[in-house]
N, C-alpha and C positions, 0 to 999 in steps of 0.2 A: 368084299368086292365093291368097287365104285364104278359108276358110269361116268366117264370123263369125256370132255371135248375141248377142242381148241379151234378157233375160227378167226378169220379176217373179215371185218365189216367196213363198209364205207361210211362216210359222214352222214349219209341218208339212211343208215341202218341196213342197207342192202348187204346180204351175205355174199362175199366174193369167193370164199373157200372155207371148208370145214372138215375136220376129222373127228370121228367118234370111236370109242372103244371101251372095253371092260378093263379097268385099271391102267390102261395106257392108250394114248392117241398120238399119232405121228402125222404131221401135216407138211406137205410141200406145196407152197403157194407160188405159182408161176405168174409173175407180173410185178410191176413197180408199185411201191406204196405211193399213195396220194395223200396230200395234206387232209387231215380229218379222219383218216383211217384209224381203226382200233383193232387190237387183238383181244378176243374174249375167251377167257378160260372158264370152263364150266365143270361142275361135279354135282352129283346127288348126295355126296357124303361130306359134310362140313366138319370143322374142328378136327382136322386131320392133316398130316404132312404130305406134301406133294413135291416132286422134283419137276421144275418147269424150265424149258429153254425157250426164251422169248425171242432170241435171235441167234443165228448160227455163229456169230463172231463174239458172243458174250458167254460168260460162264453160265452153267446151269444154276438154278436157285433152289435150295431146299427150303420151302416155305410152308407156313401153316395157314390154311385157308379157313376163314370163319363164315364165308358166304358161298352160296351156290354159283355165283357168277362174279368174276373179277374182270374189269375192263382196263386194259393197258393202252394208254394213249401213245401212239407212235410219234416220237418227237421230230419236229421240223424247225428250220430257221434257228432263232436264238436258243430254243430249247434243245437243239441237237448238239451244240458245241461241247457239252459236258460228256458226250459219248464218243466212243471210237468212231472216227469218220467213216469207217467201212460198215458200221452197223446200220441196218434197215435200208441198205442200198442194193441196187442191182435188180435183176428180173427173176431171181429164184431164191426162195427163202425156206429154211428148214426149222420147224417149230415142234416142240414135243411137250407132253405132260404125262406123268405117270404117278401112281400112288407110291409113296416112299416105302421101301422095304422095312420090315419090322425093326431091324437093327439100326437103321440110319438115325432116328431121333435120339437113340441111346448112346451114340458115338460122341466122345469128347471132341469138341470142335469150336469154331468161332460162331457163336450164337447170334451175332449181330449182322452178319453178311446177308445182303439181299440185293442182287444186282438189278432187280426189277422193281425196286421201291419207287414210289412216286408220291406227289402231293395228295393230300386228302385221305379220308378213311375208306380204304378200298377193300378191307377184309383180307388183306394179304400181309403176313408178318414174317420177319421183323419189319418194323416201320419206324422211321426217324422223322421228327418234326421239331421246329424251333420257333421261338418268339420273334426272330429276326433273321433275314437272309439278305446279304448286302445288295441293295438296289433291286431286290427281287429277281436277280439274274440267275440263270440256271447253273452257271459255273460256281455259284456260292450257295447252292441249295443244301438243306440238311441231308437229303438223300445221298449226296456225294460222300458223306462220312461213313456210309455202310456199303459202298459199291465194290469194295475189295481192291481198289486201286490205291497203291501206296506211294506213288511218286510225289515228293513233297518239296523239291528244290526249286520250284517255280510256282506261278499262279496263273489262272485263266483256263483256257480250253484244255480238253482231254490231252494227256493223262494227268493234268495238274488241277483238276477240279477240287474244290474243298468246301467246307462250311465256313462262310464269312459272316462276321458279326456286325458289320457296318459301324464299327467303332462304338458299339453300344455296351455300356458297362454292365447292364443287367441281362446280357444275352444268356440264354440257356437252351440246351438241346435235350430232347426227351427221346429215348429209345424204348419202344414197346415191343414185347415179345409175343403178345397175343395168348399166352398160356404160361404157367409157372415153369421156371428153369432154375437150375443150380449151377453155380460157377465159382471159380477160385482165382481168376485172374482177369484184370481189365487192362487193356493196352490203349494208349493214345499216341497217334502219330500226329504231332503238331507240325503245321506247315513251316518250312525252314528256308524260305527264299530270302536269306539274309544278303544285304542289309535292308531290303524292302520290308521284311517282316519283323514284327515284335514277337514275343513269346510270353506264355503264361508261367508265372512262378508258383501260383497256387490255384487250386480248383476244388470244388466239392462235388462228390457223388451222393445223390439222395436216392433211396431205394423204396420200392412199393411197400416194404415192411416198416416204413417210417424211421429207419435208421439212416445214418449218413457217414461219410468218410471224407476227411480233408486230405488232399495229396499235394506234394510239392514237385516242381519240375525245374529244369534248367534249360539253357540255350543249347539245343542239340538237334542233329539230323537223325539221331537214333530214336527208336520208339521208347516211350515211357511206360514201363511195366510195373503194375501194382498188384501185389498179392492181396486180393480182397475176396473173402469167401462169404457167400450168401446162399440161402436155399429158398425155394418157392417164391421167386421174384418174378413179377410180371412186367415191371418197367424200371428203368434207370434214368435219372435226370443229371445232367452235367451243368453246373452253375457256379456262381461266385468266382468268376474267372478274373484273376488278378494279373494285370500286365506287368512286365519288367519295366524298370526305369531306363527306357531307351527312346530315342527320338521317333522311331517308327510307331504309328498308331494302328498297325495292321497285323494283329495276331489272327490265326485261323487254324481250323482243325482239318487235317487231311483224312484221318480215319479213326474210328473207335472199334475195338475188337473186345469181345467178351467170351472167355473160354470156359466151357462147361458142357452140360447136356440137359436134356429135358428132365424135369422132376418126375419121380416115379409115382 
């Protein structure tokens, strides 16, 4: 059993609404979000899986929490354009948290997806970060590569957000799971806004067990599927990205998926 909570707080720390419960909390917040507001997810049981709905028009997230409190910053302005325009709007909001059922972490699934990922070490996994994000813009942030949105034939605001590398040859993205996982397939959706976009012909995956795997890709709107099997992995790094011989300098990643389940 876990004591859980989900709350909306203002930029001054004032609590606007809160729901608490055993194993599950359901919050209906009536009011418009204001810039500086945050959503705070709490639990007295860490290193455990939870299912969180941070907004009623976004997917639930099966996440692994390593801290008793996770603060989610509600996006405004430029930070908002990589989200569904309906997200975090209106005067009524439905937010939930529940401890995951025992079978959920053992289900074969995309281990990379986390629609509520954000910058920084928040204690909420999976988490993506990179050594470069084009111009520091939200539409090119690393988190976009694990938000579950697969539209790749354009670039810019939702649903075409992506991880952009700012033409940097040594760009790399790291995906942290927060605990050991087993997987047998890695999928890359490279952005395919041709002819605006370039594409990668080679890349390298490096794993927390100090092994690596080089893969090859082609110009395609279809996902690149790689049969890569590893066990007890806590992170993956994507690097050594080799562009095609094409006039465009703009390759980008729409999504990374990793299929498997939690290590036993």
